[in-house]
N, C-alpha and C positions, 0 to 999 in steps of 0.2 A: 731791283730787287740785286743783288749782289748773285744767288747764285741760279734756282730756276724756284717757276712755278708751275701748278698742273691741280688741274680741278677734276675729279672722279667722281663720274653717277656710278650712287648706290642706291641700292629698293630697303626701299622699309616691308615691315619690318626687323627683315634680318639682317641688311646692311649686305648684302651680294653684291659682289659685280656685275654688270648690269646684261643680259645675256641676249649680241646684236647681229643684222648679217652682217655691219661690214667691221664688225669686231675692232670696233673700238669705245674705250670704256673710261678717258679723259681724256681733257685736252690739256697742254701745258707749250709753254712758248719753246719748246725743244719737235712739236707734232710740225710732218711733211705736211707745205701744200694748204697751212693756212690765208687764207683772203683776207688784206687790212685796207681801211678806207683809207683814203683821198687823206684822211691827218692823220692816220698812221691806228686808227683803232681797232683791236678785233672788234667784234661786236658776235658771241658764241650764239648757236644757235639748241637751244635745248629743249626735244620734243620726242615724241613717241614715232611718230613716221619722220620720212625723206624729208628736208624741204624742198618746192619745185625751181626754185632762185640757187645758183649754182651756185654762188658766192655764198650764200647761208648753209647750202649742202655742204661745202667743203670745209666749215666751222662749224658744224653740226656734232652736236655728247647726243647721243639717241636714249632715251630717257625710257621706262617700263610707262604699259599704260594707267595705271595708277601712281600712287602715292610715290616720290622719290628722292633723294633727301643726294643733294648738291656737295662732295668736302671740297674745298680750297684748301690745297696745302703749298706756302709760301718756306724755302732752302735758302738762309741765310739772307733773309730780307731785309733795307735798310731802314735804318734808322723812323724812318716816319712810317713806316708800318708795324715798328715795333713802340712807337710810342703814342699811334691811332690818331697822329695826325691826316695819315693818306684812309681815306674812305674805299671800303669796299666798293666798287656799285653795287644795287642793289640787280633782284633777278627781275623780269619787267615780262607781264603777262601781255603779248599782245594777240 
């Protein structure tokens, strides 16, 4: 990525930003306080309730209790993103 990225949480069906107690509507490479694992991997936690684990809470993107739509934006992506050789990691329900 040459510029920056962001993952923004939207409600469904109206696509509004999701109101939440920490007033976090997106997470991106410029979000302060994110926690990366020992391999440099960032795991973003998407949930309605704040995670109890401190690392997951630092990387928490609040979601509505019902349906939601996360939108990933990449600004000035590298060629691997544009040619499809980079695959965005899937959202995994745990």
